[in-house]
C-alpha positions in Angstrom: -16.3 -30.0 3.0 -14.5 -30.0 -0.4 -14.9 -27.8 -3.3 -12.3 -29.8 -5.3 -14.7 -32.4 -5.9 -17.1 -31.0 -8.1 -16.1 -31.6 -11.9 -15.6 -28.2 -13.9 -18.7 -29.0 -15.9 -20.7 -30.3 -13.5 -19.8 -27.7 -10.7 -20.5 -24.9 -13.3 -23.9 -26.5 -14.4 -24.7 -27.1 -10.2 -23.9 -23.2 -9.4 -25.8 -22.5 -12.4 -29.3 -24.3 -11.3 -28.4 -23.0 -7.5 -28.1 -19.2 -8.5 -30.9 -19.6 -10.7 -33.1 -21.2 -8.2 -32.1 -18.8 -5.9 -32.9 -15.4 -7.6 -36.0 -17.1 -8.5 -37.0 -18.1 -4.9 -34.6 -15.8 -2.3 -34.1 -19.3 -0.4 -31.3 -18.8 1.6 -31.3 -22.5 2.2 -30.3 -22.7 -1.9 -28.1 -19.8 -1.6 -26.4 -21.6 1.8 -26.0 -24.7 -0.3 -24.3 -22.7 -3.0 -21.6 -20.9 -1.1 -21.2 -24.0 1.0 -19.1 -25.6 -1.8 -16.9 -23.0 -2.1 -16.6 -21.9 1.4 -13.2 -23.4 1.8 -12.1 -21.6 -0.9 -13.4 -18.2 0.8 -11.7 -19.0 3.7 -8.6 -19.5 1.8 -8.7 -16.5 0.2 -9.6 -14.1 3.7 -6.8 -16.0 5.7 -4.1 -15.5 2.6 -4.7 -11.6 2.9 -5.8 -11.4 6.8 -3.1 -14.0 8.1 -5.5 -15.0 11.3 -7.9 -17.9 11.7 -10.5 -15.9 13.5 -10.8 -13.2 11.6 -11.1 -15.2 8.3 -13.8 -17.0 9.7 -15.6 -14.1 10.5 -14.9 -12.7 7.1 -16.2 -15.7 5.4 -19.8 -14.9 7.5 -19.9 -11.6 6.3 -19.1 -12.6 2.6 -22.0 -14.7 3.0 -24.2 -12.1 4.1 -22.9 -9.7 1.2 -23.6 -12.5 -1.1 -27.7 -12.3 -0.1 -27.7 -8.5 -2.2 -25.5 -8.8 -4.5 -26.1 -12.5 -6.7 -29.1 -10.2 -7.3 -27.3 -7.1 -8.2 -24.7 -8.6 -10.4 -24.1 -10.4 -13.7 -22.2 -13.2 -12.7 -21.0 -16.0 -15.5 -19.1 -18.2 -13.4 -20.0 -18.3 -10.0 -16.5 -19.6 -8.3 -14.6 -16.8 -10.1 -17.0 -14.0 -8.9 -16.8 -15.5 -5.5 -13.3 -15.3 -5.3 -13.3 -11.8 -6.6 -15.8 -10.9 -4.0 -13.9 -12.5 -1.1 -10.4 -11.0 -2.2 -12.0 -7.6 -2.4 -13.8 -8.0 0.8 -10.7 -8.4 2.7 -8.9 -5.8 1.2 -11.4 -3.1 2.0 -11.5 -4.6 5.6 -7.8 -4.2 6.1 -8.0 -0.5 4.2 -10.7 0.3 6.7 -8.8 -0.7 9.8 -5.4 0.8 9.0 -5.1 3.9 10.7 -3.8 6.8 8.1 -0.2 7.5 9.0 0.2 9.6 11.9 1.7 13.0 11.7 3.1 14.4 14.8 2.0 17.8 15.6 5.5 18.6 16.5 5.9 18.8 12.1 3.7 21.8 12.5 6.1 23.6 15.7 9.0 22.1 14.2 10.7 21.8 17.5 12.6 18.5 19.3 11.4 16.9 22.3 13.6 18.3 24.7 14.5 17.3 28.2 16.2 20.3 29.3 14.0 22.8 31.8 14.7 26.0 30.0 13.8 24.5 26.4 10.5 23.5 28.1 9.3 27.2 28.2 10.0 27.3 24.3 7.8 23.9 23.6 5.3 25.1 26.0 4.8 28.5 23.8 5.0 26.8 20.7 2.1 24.6 21.8 0.1 27.8 22.8 0.8 29.4 19.6 -0.5 26.3 17.9 -3.5 26.4 20.0 -4.2 29.8 18.8 -3.5 28.9 15.4 -6.1 26.1 15.6 -8.7 28.5 17.0 -8.1 30.8 13.7 -8.9 27.9 11.4 -12.3 27.8 9.5 -14.7 25.6 11.3 -14.5 22.5 9.1 -10.7 22.3 9.0 -10.3 22.8 12.5 -12.5 20.0 13.4 -11.0 17.8 11.0 -7.8 18.9 11.6 -8.6 18.6 15.4 -10.1 14.6 15.0 -7.0 13.5 12.4 -4.2 14.9 13.8 -5.2 15.4 17.9 -7.4 12.5 18.1 -5.6 10.1 15.6 -8.8 9.3 13.3 -8.6 7.8 10.3 -10.1 9.6 7.0 -13.4 7.2 6.9 -13.8 7.9 10.7 -14.2 11.6 10.3 -16.0 11.1 7.4 -18.5 9.1 9.5 -18.8 11.7 12.3 -18.4 14.7 10.4 -20.8 13.7 7.5 -18.4 15.6 5.1 -17.5 13.6 2.0 -14.2 12.1 1.8 -13.1 14.3 -0.4 -13.8 17.6 1.7 -12.1 15.8 4.5 -8.9 15.5 2.8 -9.4 19.0 1.3 -9.9 20.4 4.9 -6.7 18.4 6.7 -4.4 19.4 4.1 -5.5 22.8 3.9 -5.7 23.2 7.8 -2.3 21.8 7.6 -0.5 24.4 5.3 -2.7 27.4 7.3 -1.4 26.0 10.5 2.2 26.3 9.0 1.3 29.8 7.8 0.2 30.8 11.0 3.1 29.4 12.8 5.7 30.8 10.6 4.2 34.2 11.4 3.9 33.4 15.4 8.1 32.6 15.0 8.8 35.9 13.4 6.5 37.8 15.7 
């Protein structure tokens, strides 16, 4: 398959004709013909971002599935340009969704290094016990969000999916929970 073989004028006319035919009939064979012309370009866009042949092939199929819905919902002036942007955005979203949020250690809350000396392990155990008590004092939504983020190493999107909270709420609960934990831990150190 060589998408370069279509001249600009002929390619544009043919793309437009196929696009309109698909919109009028909903015939997936027509959409498949249109997509096939540009599938190689889609693959190379995906490969550029994902850097893996199998993942790129999977992404090409997922992008085709997206076309079925998006082609009828968006104004498309030049199909190949629109498809390029759709492909790039698909890959960027995939990378973002797979990327875990940066892991923040619980040591940040309790502020002690990992020590191997027996006498210091008692101090660490006491700090961990204090941390557990402080986590229990958090409001329920903060406690759940902090637990999922720090203890279970879930990313924001996963927490949204698990809890049903909005992304903005999850970020707020984690930030406020972290602040409340630090305040609680400081009070425990002073006591």
